[in-house]
C-alpha positions in Angstrom: 7.8 -44.6 3.4 7.2 -41.1 2.1 10.0 -38.6 2.3 10.0 -34.8 2.8 12.6 -32.1 2.6 12.2 -29.2 5.0 14.6 -26.2 4.7 13.1 -22.9 5.9 14.0 -19.5 7.3 10.5 -19.0 8.6 10.1 -21.8 11.1 6.6 -20.8 12.3 3.9 -23.4 12.1 6.4 -26.3 11.8 5.0 -27.5 15.1 1.8 -28.1 13.2 3.2 -29.5 10.0 5.8 -31.9 11.4 3.4 -33.9 13.7 1.1 -34.3 10.7 4.1 -35.7 8.7 5.1 -38.0 11.5 1.6 -39.3 11.8 1.8 -40.2 8.1 5.1 -41.9 8.5 7.3 -39.4 6.6 11.1 -39.4 6.9 12.2 -35.7 7.1 15.5 -34.5 5.6 16.6 -31.1 6.7 19.4 -28.5 6.8 21.3 -27.2 9.9 19.1 -24.6 11.7 15.8 -26.2 10.5 17.1 -29.6 11.7 17.9 -28.2 15.1 14.5 -26.6 15.4 12.6 -29.7 14.4 14.7 -32.0 16.6 13.5 -30.1 19.7 9.9 -31.3 19.3 9.9 -34.3 16.9 8.7 -37.5 18.7 11.0 -39.9 17.0 14.4 -38.5 16.1 15.0 -41.4 13.8 12.5 -39.8 11.5 14.7 -36.8 11.0 18.0 -36.7 9.0 20.5 -34.1 8.1 20.7 -33.5 4.4 24.5 -33.3 4.7 24.6 -36.8 6.2 22.3 -38.1 3.5 24.4 -36.6 0.6 27.7 -37.2 2.4 28.5 -33.6 1.4 29.0 -30.9 4.0 27.5 -27.4 3.5 30.1 -25.2 1.8 30.6 -21.5 0.8 29.4 -20.3 4.2 26.1 -22.1 3.7 25.5 -20.9 0.2 25.5 -24.6 -1.0 23.4 -26.9 1.2 21.0 -28.8 -1.0 22.5 -28.6 -4.5 23.3 -32.3 -5.0 22.2 -35.1 -7.4 20.7 -37.2 -4.6 18.4 -34.3 -3.7 17.4 -33.2 -7.2 17.2 -36.7 -8.6 14.9 -37.6 -5.7 12.7 -34.6 -6.5 12.7 -34.7 -10.3 12.6 -38.4 -10.8 9.5 -39.8 -12.4 8.3 -42.8 -10.3 6.7 -44.2 -13.5 9.8 -44.0 -15.7 12.1 -47.0 -15.3 15.1 -45.0 -16.5 14.5 -42.3 -13.8 14.0 -45.0 -11.1 17.3 -46.7 -12.0 19.1 -43.3 -12.0 17.9 -42.5 -8.5 18.7 -46.0 -7.2 22.1 -45.9 -8.7 23.0 -42.8 -6.5 21.6 -44.5 -3.4 19.0 -41.8 -3.4 15.4 -41.7 -2.4 12.3 -40.2 -4.0 10.9 -37.1 -2.3 7.2 -36.6 -2.0 7.1 -33.2 -0.3 9.4 -30.1 -0.4 9.0 -27.4 2.2 11.2 -24.4 1.6 11.3 -20.6 2.0 13.3 -18.2 -0.1 15.7 -15.7 1.4 13.8 -12.4 2.1 15.2 -10.4 -0.8 12.2 -8.1 -1.3 12.2 -7.2 2.4 15.9 -6.4 2.4 15.5 -4.5 -0.9 13.0 -2.2 0.9 15.3 -1.8 3.9 18.8 -1.2 2.4 20.8 -0.3 -0.6 23.8 -2.3 0.6 24.8 -4.5 -2.4 26.5 -7.1 -0.3 23.4 -7.7 1.9 21.2 -7.9 -1.2 23.5 -10.3 -3.0 23.5 -12.6 0.0 19.7 -12.6 -0.1 19.5 -13.9 -3.6 18.4 -17.5 -3.1 19.9 -20.3 -5.2 19.2 -23.6 -3.5 15.7 -22.8 -2.3 14.8 -21.4 -5.7 16.1 -24.5 -7.4 14.2 -26.8 -5.0 10.9 -25.0 -5.7 11.3 -25.1 -9.4 12.2 -28.8 -9.4 9.2 -29.7 -7.3 6.9 -27.5 -9.4 8.2 -29.2 -12.6 7.4 -32.6 -11.1 4.2 -31.5 -9.3 2.3 -34.7 -10.3 4.6 -36.6 -7.9 5.9 -33.9 -5.5 4.0 -31.5 -3.3 5.6 -28.1 -2.7 4.9 -25.7 0.3 6.6 -22.3 0.1 5.1 -20.6 3.2 3.5 -21.4 6.6 0.4 -19.6 5.2 -0.5 -22.8 3.4 0.3 -25.5 6.0 -3.1 -25.8 7.5 -4.9 -25.9 4.1 -2.4 -28.6 2.9 -3.1 -30.7 6.0 -6.8 -30.4 5.6 -6.6 -31.3 1.9 -7.9 -28.0 0.6 -5.0 -27.5 -1.8 -4.3 -30.1 -4.5 -1.0 -30.7 -6.2 -1.6 -28.2 -9.0 -2.7 -25.6 -6.6 0.5 -25.9 -4.7 2.6 -25.8 -7.9 0.7 -22.7 -9.0 1.4 -20.9 -5.7 5.0 -21.9 -6.0 5.7 -20.6 -9.5 3.9 -17.3 -8.7 6.2 -17.0 -5.7 9.2 -17.5 -7.9 8.0 -14.9 -10.4 7.5 -12.3 -7.7 10.9 -13.1 -6.3 12.7 -12.9 -9.6 10.9 -9.7 -10.5 12.2 -8.0 -7.3 15.8 -9.1 -8.1 15.5 -8.0 -11.7 14.2 -4.6 -10.7 17.2 -4.1 -8.5 19.8 -5.5 -10.7 18.7 -3.9 -14.0 16.9 -0.8 -12.5 13.7 -2.0 -14.3 10.1 -2.2 -13.3 9.0 -5.7 -14.1 5.8 -6.5 -12.0 3.8 -9.5 -11.3 0.2 -9.4 -10.0 -2.1 -11.6 -7.9 -5.8 -11.1 -7.2 -6.3 -10.0 -3.6 -10.1 -9.3 -3.9 -12.7 -9.2 -6.5 -14.8 -6.0 -7.0 -18.4 -5.7 -8.1 -17.2 -3.6 -11.1 -14.8 -0.8 -12.0 -15.7 2.9 -12.3 -19.0 2.0 -14.0 -21.3 -1.1 -13.9 -20.3 -2.3 -17.3 -16.6 -2.3 -16.5 -16.1 -5.9 -15.2 -14.6 -8.1 -14.1 -12.6 -5.8 -11.9 -10.2 -6.8 -9.1 -7.8 -5.5 -6.5 -4.4 -6.9 -7.3 -1.3 -7.2 -5.1 2.0 -6.5 -6.8 5.2 -8.5 -6.7 4.0 -10.7 -3.9 3.9 -7.8 -1.5 1.1 -7.6 1.1 -1.3 -4.6 0.7 -0.5 -1.5 2.6 -4.0 -1.5 4.1 -6.2 -3.9 6.0 -9.9 -4.3 5.1 -11.6 -4.6 8.5 -15.2 -4.6 7.2 -17.1 -4.2 3.9 -15.9 -4.5 0.4 -14.3 -1.4 -1.4 -15.3 -0.4 -4.8 -12.8 1.0 -7.5 -13.8 4.6 -6.6 -13.6 3.8 -2.9 -10.0 2.7 -3.3 -9.0 5.9 -5.1 -10.6 8.1 -2.4 -9.2 6.1 0.4 -5.6 6.5 -0.9 -5.9 10.3 -1.2 -7.8 10.7 2.1 -5.2 8.8 4.2 -2.2 10.3 2.5 -3.5 13.9 2.9 -4.3 13.5 6.6 -1.1 11.6 7.5 1.0 14.1 5.6 -0.7 17.0 7.4 -0.2 15.2 10.8 3.5 14.7 10.0 4.0 18.4 9.0 1.9 20.0 11.7 1.9 17.6 14.6 -1.9 17.3 14.9 -4.4 14.8 13.7 -6.5 15.8 10.7 -9.7 14.5 9.1 -10.7 14.8 5.5 -14.0 14.1 3.7 -13.4 12.8 0.1 -15.7 12.5 -2.9 -14.6 11.6 -6.4 -10.8 11.8 -5.7 -10.9 15.3 -4.2 -11.6 16.6 -0.7 -14.8 18.3 0.2 -13.4 19.6 3.5 -10.4 19.2 5.8 -10.4 19.9 9.6 -8.9 18.7 12.9 -12.0 16.7 13.8 -14.6 14.7 11.9 -17.4 17.2 12.5 -15.2 20.1 11.3 -14.3 18.3 8.0 -17.8 16.9 7.4 -19.7 20.2 8.0 -17.5 22.3 5.7 -19.5 21.2 2.6 -22.2 18.8 3.9 -23.9 18.6 0.5 -20.7 17.4 -1.2 -19.8 15.1 1.7 -23.0 13.1 1.4 -21.8 9.5 0.7 -18.2 10.3 1.2 -15.0 8.5 2.2 -13.6 9.7 5.5 -9.9 9.8 6.2 -8.4 10.3 9.6 -4.7 10.4 10.7 -5.3 9.2 14.2 -7.3 6.6 16.1 -11.1 6.5 15.7 -12.6 6.3 19.2 -16.1 5.5 20.4 -17.2 9.2 20.4 -16.1 9.8 16.8 -17.6 6.5 15.6 -21.0 7.6 17.1 -20.7 10.8 15.1 -19.9 9.0 11.9 -22.8 6.5 12.5 -25.3 9.3 12.1 -24.3 10.5 8.6 -24.5 9.0 5.1 -21.0 7.8 4.3 -19.6 5.0 2.1 -16.6 4.2 4.2 -13.6 5.3 6.3 -9.9 4.8 6.3 -7.8 5.6 9.4 -4.5 5.0 11.1 -6.2 2.9 13.8 -9.5 2.2 15.7 -10.6 1.3 19.2 -12.5 -1.9 19.5 -15.7 0.0 20.5 -15.4 2.1 17.3 -15.1 -0.9 15.0 -18.2 -2.5 16.5 -20.2 0.7 16.1 -19.1 1.3 12.5 -19.7 -2.3 11.5 -23.5 -1.7 12.0 -23.6 1.0 9.3 -25.1 0.3 5.9 -26.7 -3.0 7.1 -23.2 -4.3 8.1 -21.6 -3.3 4.7 -19.9 -0.1 5.8 -16.3 0.0 4.5 -13.7 0.1 7.3 -10.1 0.2 6.3 -6.9 0.6 8.3 -3.7 1.9 6.8 -0.7 -0.2 7.9 2.0 2.0 6.2 2.5 4.4 3.3 4.5 3.7 0.1 6.1 6.7 -1.4 8.0 4.7 -4.1 7.9 5.0 -7.9 4.5 5.5 -9.5 3.6 3.6 -12.6 0.5 4.3 -14.8 -0.6 2.6 -18.0 -1.7 5.1 -20.7 -2.6 4.3 -24.3 -0.4 1.2 -24.5 2.6 2.5 -22.7 3.6 2.9 -19.1 4.4 6.3 -17.5 6.8 6.4 -14.6 7.5 9.2 -12.1 8.7 9.6 -8.5 6.1 9.8 -5.7 4.4 13.1 -5.0 5.5 13.0 -1.4 7.3 16.2 -0.5 5.9 17.9 2.6 5.8 21.7 2.1 6.1 23.6 5.3 5.8 27.4 5.2 8.8 28.7 7.2 8.8 32.4 6.4 9.1 34.1 9.8 7.7 37.4 8.4 4.3 35.6 8.3 2.4 34.9 11.6 2.8 31.3 12.8 -0.9 30.7 12.6 -1.0 31.8 8.9 2.1 29.7 8.2 0.4 26.6 9.6 -2.7 27.2 7.5 -0.6 27.7 4.4 1.1 24.3 5.0 -2.3 22.6 5.5 -3.7 24.2 2.3 -0.8 23.2 0.2 -0.9 19.6 1.4 -4.6 19.6 0.6 -4.0 20.8 -3.0 -1.5 17.9 -3.6 -4.5 15.5 -3.2 -7.0 17.6 -5.2 -7.7 17.2 -8.9 -6.2 20.0 -11.0 -6.8 22.7 -11.7 -7.4 23.4 -8.1 -7.5 26.1 -5.4 -8.5 26.1 -1.8 -9.5 28.6 0.9 -8.1 28.0 4.4 -9.3 29.7 7.6 -8.4 29.0 11.2 -7.0 25.4 10.7 -9.7 24.3 8.3 -9.9 24.0 4.5 -13.3 25.6 4.0 -13.6 25.9 0.2 -12.2 23.7 -2.5 -12.4 24.2 -6.3 -11.2 21.2 -8.2 -10.8 19.8 -11.7 -11.7 23.0 -13.7 -10.2 23.9 -17.0 -9.4 27.5 -15.9 -8.3 28.8 -12.5 -10.9 31.6 -12.3 -13.7 29.1 -12.2 -11.9 27.1 -9.5 -11.7 30.3 -7.4 -15.4 31.0 -7.9 -16.4 27.5 -6.9 -14.1 27.4 -3.9 -15.0 31.0 -2.9 -18.8 30.2 -3.0 -18.3 27.2 -0.7 -16.1 29.2 1.6 -18.6 32.0 1.8 -21.4 29.5 2.6 -19.4 28.0 5.4 -18.6 31.4 6.9 -22.2 32.5 6.7 -23.4 29.3 8.4 -21.0 29.8 11.2 -21.7 33.6 11.5 -18.1 34.5 10.9 -17.5 38.1 9.6 -14.0 38.2 8.0 -11.6 41.0 8.8 -8.4 39.1 7.9 -6.6 35.7 7.8 -8.5 34.1 4.9 -6.0 32.4 2.7 -6.3 31.4 -1.0 -3.8 28.8 -2.3 -3.4 27.7 -5.9 -1.8 24.5 -7.2 -0.1 26.4 -10.1 0.6 30.0 -11.1 -2.0 32.6 -11.9 -1.8 33.4 -15.6 -3.8 36.7 -15.4 -4.6 39.3 -12.7 -8.4 38.4 -13.0 -7.7 35.5 -10.5 -6.6 38.1 -7.9 -9.6 40.3 -8.6 -12.0 37.4 -8.2 -10.2 36.3 -5.0 -10.6 39.8 -3.6 -14.4 39.6 -3.9 -14.3 36.8 -1.2 -12.3 38.8 1.3 -8.9 37.1 0.8 -6.0 38.5 2.9 -3.2 36.2 1.5 -2.7 34.4 -1.8 -0.1 31.6 -2.1 1.0 30.4 -5.5 4.1 29.0 -7.2 4.6 32.0 -9.5 6.2 31.7 -12.9 3.7 33.5 -15.1 5.0 36.0 -17.7 2.6 38.4 -16.0 3.8 37.9 -12.4 4.8 41.6 -12.1 1.3 42.7 -13.2 -0.3 40.2 -10.8 1.8 41.3 -7.9 0.9 45.0 -8.6 -2.8 44.1 -8.6 -2.5 42.2 -5.3 -0.8 45.2 -3.7 -3.4 47.6 -4.9 -6.2 45.4 -3.4 -4.3 45.0 -0.1 -3.6 41.3 -0.6 -0.3 39.7 0.5 1.1 37.7 -2.4 3.4 34.7 -1.3 5.3 32.7 -3.8 6.5 29.2 -2.9 7.9 28.0 -6.2 6.2 24.6 -5.9 3.5 23.4 -8.4 1.4 20.5 -7.2 -0.7 19.2 -10.0 -2.7 16.1 -9.5 -4.3 14.2 -12.4 
């Protein structure tokens, strides 16, 4: 009769796996809590045994040692075709195991939740890890299942022995990388292909794939369509900008993104999209709230590559699925990760903390409405390619100049777009137009150009050797100069 070891923390789907094993005449060997769970629904209790009864060894060290025993590992590692192995197993009154079903303690999850060393140490798996490695080493004779995710495919025969071993060793690599990163304060990563892409930034850059890291599930869900390399970059910036603005200002915001920079930011889709409609053609839309039917119908009528949002109504999903002949990209952000950022450059890896640091203008000498616009503008610049500036008016980012080698050209580009928007909406400025810069002004010509577009406020970090000259220029032109001491370059 075949034999199986089942020792799991995640007991879901056992009600599917165990009946299959019973039907195929397996004897199941299990540890305490898993044994109790299976005994509640197994048809013949004689087909279920406690591992401690089989080994004649009780669990010790508060459960740290359950399965570490020659009878267990001889039964897994023994080669059925090697007479010496067979005699070794028989000599210990052991049996050969044909299937090992085991989960590892959730170290990665605990690592993300706590810095408590005692909790993390208790979640370093020993027995389960050893069982997986032993079964993987002898995969020609032993099947290994490390997650309920694979039970149904195993039952249906869609996974062969080598597939199961490959999944298992990948799981161990991810697990050990997480422990290593904590123990040694290092950044060892493992990767798995989540989804193939048609190509990278350009058609000749292939194969290209979306990879998950260290066994962690993606932070997003792809509801429809298939994202490109560029889509993925725009989606990240779009959702981070809008969610950060919502967290800082308590309102939902929408952003229209093209080539890793926003074309417009507003409180509604139509506001954001109509700020610079020429640049927004074929954009990625980011929204910090729930896309409803009304907004979906608005989006349906424009040329757009995709959308990423906090959530969707069912009506909205059905409407958006019909765009682009059913290929419209719809992504949902499950959570944000503001951890360490790693980037490979010229054969080395650069590491830095996340750019997450919400700037809220709290100067009570400035009107509240202006303070809120300043906050929105600075959050926008954090997700705009440097050098960058933006013009903000009445809760909307109406002009953005991105990626220029000098700041004056950024102002001219952003100012031209802001003026176009103001003219289209028949707005005659008398005050309250704000210009924000992601870094200091090196010369007073930046102020002089900004004045040509009717700016009332300039917000910048300061730090130029010519700050005094620049302040004087602003005062002479009637512009309030505000320093916030925070550079927000994005490259």
